[in-house]
N, C-alpha and C positions, 0 to 999 in steps of 0.2 A: 346303215339301217338301224333304227331304234328297236330295242328289245322290248317285246310285249311283257310287262311285268305283272299284269293282272292275271295271275295263274290261279288254278283251282287244285286243291289238295283233297284227295279222297280219304276221309278219316273214318275208321271203323265204328266209332261211337256216334258221330254226328252226321256222317255222310259228306257231302261236298262242302269244303271250307274255302272261301274266296280270300285271296291275298288282295287287300283293298287299294294299296298304293305302291308307288315305286320305292319309297323309303322303307316300308315294311318288307318288301321283297328283298331289297339289298341287305337288310338286317338278317333276314332268314338265311340268305346265301352266305353270310359272313362266317368265317371259320370258327369264331367263338360260339355261334349258335349251332353250327353243324357238329361241333364236338359233342353236343348233348345227345346226338343219335347213339353215342357209344357209352352212355351212362344210364343204367337202369333206374326207373322211377322209384321202385320200392325195394331196392337193394337185394337182400337175400330172401325175400318173400317167395320167390319161385321155388325154394326148397320145400315149401309147404303147398303152395298153389302153383302148379307147373306152368300155367298160362301167364303168370305175372312177369313177363319179360318185356313189357312196354318201357319206353324210354322217356327221359326228361324232354326230349325234342317233341315227341307226340303230345306231351302234357302242355307245353307252352303254346303249341299251335292250337290245341283245344281251348285253352284259357283265353287266347286271343279271339277265337271265334265267339266265345260266350261274352266277352267284352263288347264285341260288335253288336251282338243281339241286345245286350243291356242298353247300349247307347241308342240303338234304334227304338227301343221301347220308351226310353225317357224322352226322346224327341217327339214321339207320338203323343206324349202327355204334355207337350208344350214346354219342356225343359230345354232352354237354349244351350246348345253345345256346338261350338264352332268347329270347322274342319281341322283347325290347328289343335284344338283340345282333343278331338277324336283321335287324330293320328298320334298325339302324345300319349294318350291313355293306352292305345293299342301297343305302342312301342314299350311303354312301361311294363305292361303285363307280359309282353313277349320276352323281355330281358330280366324278369324278376328272379329267374332261377339260373342265370348265366354263370353265377359263381360256384355252382355245385361242383364238387370234385368226384372222384371215383366212388362208386357205390353210394352216392348221395349222402344221407345223414350218417350212415354207419361209420365212416372214416373221417367225419368232418373235423374233429379236433385231434385226430391221431396223426394226420400228415403234417399239420402245422398247428402247434399248440396256441390256443387263444385266438385263432382266426376263423370266423364263421363264414358261411357261404354268402350271407348278406353283405358282409364287409368286402368280400372279393367281388360280388356283383356290383357294388358301388364303384370300386376301382376300375372294373372293366367298362362300366357305363361311361365313366369320365374319359377313358381312352377312346371309346367309340364316338363320343361326342366331338372330340378333337378331329377324329378321322372323318366324321360326317359334317364338318364345318359348323359345329354348334347347333345342328338341327335337332339334337336330342335334349337340348337344355330344358324345355318345358316338360318332357317326359321324366327327367331326373327330378325336377321340382315336384311333380306330382308323386313320384315314387317316394320321395323323402318327406311327404306330407307337409310341404311348404306352400302349397297352392291354396288360395282362399276358398276355392270351390271344393270343399272337403270330400264331397261324394265321389269325385274322380279317384282320389286316393283310396277311399273305402271299397271301390270296385276292384282295386289292385290288391289291397291288404286290409281286410276288415272281417267282421263276423260273418258276413255273407258275400265275401269276395269271389271273383270268378276263378281264382286260384283254387280255393276249397271246393267250389262247385265242380270244377273239372276233375280234380284228383279223386274225389269221392265217386263220381260217376264213372270215371275211367278205371280206377282201381277195382271197383266192384265188377265192372265189365270183364276185365282181364283175369281177375281171380275167380270169378263165378260166384262170389258171395252176394247173394241177392239182398241181404240186409242193408247193403250200402247204396242201393238204388235210390236216387232222389228225384223229385219232380223239378229238375233244374229249369225247364222251360216255363213251368207254372210260376216258380219263384221269380224268374226274370220278368215275366209279364206283370207281376204284382209290384215291382219296384217303382218307387217314386222319389221325388226330392222335395224336402221342405227345409227352408232356411239353410240351403246349400249342404244339407246332410241327407244321406241315403236312408229311406224309410220303406216300410212294406205296407201296402194297402191291407185293410182288415180281412179281405177275402183270401189273402194268401197265408194267413196265420197257420193253417193246418199243414201246409207244405213246408213252412219254416220249422214247425215242430218236428215233422218227419226228418227234415234235414239234420237237426240237432241230434235226434235219436240215432240216425244212421251214422253220424260222425262218432258217437260214443261206441256203437257196436263195431264199427270198422276198426277202431283202435284196439279193442280187446280181441277181436276175431282175426285181424290181419296184421296191423302194424306192430302190435305188442303180443302177438301169438307166442307162446312159450318156446316153440321150436324155432321160430324166426329169431327170437332173442338169442337162443343158443348159437345159431349159425352166425349172427352178426358179432357176437362176442368172440367166437373162434376166429373170425376175420380180423378183429381188432387185436387179439392176442398174437396172431401170426405177424402182423406188422410190428407190434411191440417187441417180439422175440427177435425178428430180423434186425431191427434197429439196434438192439442190445448187442447182437453178434457183430454188427458193423462197427460199433464203438470199440469192440475188443480187437478190431483189426481184420476180421473176416471179410472176404470179398464175395459178395453175393450177386448172382445173376439178376440184372434189372435193366429196363430200358433207360436211356439217358435221362428222360424226364423224371422217372420214378427214382433213379439213383440220386438225382439232385436233392430230393426231399428225404430219401432214406439215410444218406450219409450226413446231410446237413442238420445242424441244430438250430432250427428257425423258430422264432416267436413272432408276435404281431408287430413289434417294433422293427425288427430286422427285415421282415417280409415287406413292409411298406417302404422302408428306406431304400432298398435296392430293387428297381423295376425289373431286373433280370429274373427275380423269383416269380413274378407274375407271368413273365414270358414262358417260363418252364411250366407253370401251372396250367396254362392254356393248351399245353401239349399232353396233358394227363387225362386218361379216362379209364373205364373198367378194364380194358384189354391190357393195360400196363400192369395192373395188379394181378390179374388172372394169369398172365403169361409167367410172371415171377413165381406165383404159387405153384404152377405146374413144374417150373424148374427146381423149386425148393423141395418138392416131395421126395427127392432122393438125396437130400443134404445129410451130412454126417451128424448134425445135431439132432438128438432124439426128439426133443420137444417141437422144434420147427418142423421136422419131417412128419411127426405124428399128426400135428395140427393140419398141415397141408394135405396129407393123404386123406384124412378123415373128411375134411371139407369138400375136397374134389369128388369123393366117392359117396358123399352124403351119409357117412357114418358119424352122425352128429352127436354131440353131448346131449344130455337131458337137462331140462330145467324144471325145478319144482317152483310153483308160484302160489303164494297165499297172501292173505290180507293182514297178517301180523308178522312182526320181525322174526328172523331166524336168530336163535340164541348163539352167542359166540361159541359155546360148547358144541353145538350142532355143526357149525362151520368147521371148527377145529377137528372134529371127528372125521368129517369127509376128507379133509386135507391129510389127516393121518393115514387114512385108507389109501389115498392116492399116492402118497409118498412111499408106502410099503409096497403097493401093488406094482407101481411103475419104477421103483427103485430110484427115486428122485432126490436131488439135493434140496435143501430147505428153500433156497431161492427160486426153485423151478416149479414148486407146487402151485403158486398163484397163476401160472399160465393155464392150468387145467381145472382149477376150482375157484369160482368167484361168485360173489353175491352182489346184487344191485337193487336199487329202488326204482320202480317205474310208475309214472303218473299219467292220469288221463282226465282231462276236463273238456267237455264238449262245448261249453259256452261260458265266456268270461263276462258276466253281467257288469262287474265293477269297472273293467277296463273300457269297454265300449258296448253299452246295451243295445240290443236290437229294438228299434222303435216301430211301433205299429200305428198307422194312420187310420183313425176310425172315420165313420161316415160323417161326423160333425167337423172333421178337419183337425181333431185333437190328437196329440201324440201320447202313446202309452208304452211303457216298457213291456216286452212280450210276456214276461212272467205274470205281470198284472193283468194283461189283456187275455191271457190264455185260460182255458178251463182244464188244461192238462195238469193233473195234480203233481206229477213228478218232474215238471219242467224246472223247478228250482233245484231239484236234486241233480239235474244235468249240469248245473253251474258249479257244483261242488267238486273239488279236486279229489279224485279217488287214487289212493296209493296202494300199490301191491309190492311184494318183496319176492325176489327171484334168486334161487341158488342153482348154479349150473356146474355140471361135472360130468366126467366120462360115464356112460351108462353101465359099464361092467362093475362099477363100484357098488352098485345096488346089491350085488351078490356077495360082496366081501364083508366078512364079519369084523 
């Protein structure tokens, strides 16, 4: 008996989402996609917003749904999109995050230096294409922006892609941050195509403006929240400390998949050279890291134990964030306090005190401007077409500086 693959998923953000074809169903059922159920979409953000426990799996399903809505809209405006192009675009957006590792962006370059999730996504897509008898070839071409009909790639990865529309909508839903709510349905209804590029009809300009503002606000209020930064840095330092101890000959509790990367010294070249590394990566998710941290909270090493205990119990470090650089003297003063208070060796202080630069740009006009289609059929860049005075400011890269350290140091003279 043939299996009915046209299933319906009940999504909390959009309601019922239909799986449109057998190929898409089989991709969703694949272990590479199912792994995303165990990877949180916004890493440590639940330490600030307790509801933010949604997953990468939910996100890719939502992005696929928005892609379907966008394609339906474009077809209603006489944009010819074949069944093959439709299925390829849906597959491309469904697979765009398949290369994410545990805790998403937080540990991206900590597990394997120099290897991004985009690179791993590309490797996994190639594997899946072989497994599915080259039925994903067009999806990969679209994903890599090698297809002449550029608008299909722009829906996967662009200024107004379905990826961004879903994560803003979904992250605002689960965090409860209303500033991130966007009129995704209005934006999609206003999409059109001119010269094979994605454009927005003039009636949709205010919804796009709100989208860009929401993106800026969500970055400062959610993704780059100072307490989220502290939690993510603690997670990164835990992994760094554990790896240092392993290099010294310590044997730490870890799942086989996690141990492969914890004890190994991998870079981009060695990762690609041996396909076994990718095999191990596909077995990794948040639970591997979390179970290790729970085991390490009783370890004999003070720094590792302290970081693990504090992260698990939400006794987080504090982060000072400001718009100008911290002087080296300020940083050295906090490190001196940490060294004395916790009786640390010189090399251990950097695990507890660290500074970083964070950046936020809601709109990259130079890389790929959002084009508005006016009533005369002419194209204008959104900053030119808009009457919103601060739209150009949204395209400027804002830089802030953060200094993170244990909270009790505030009381140390």
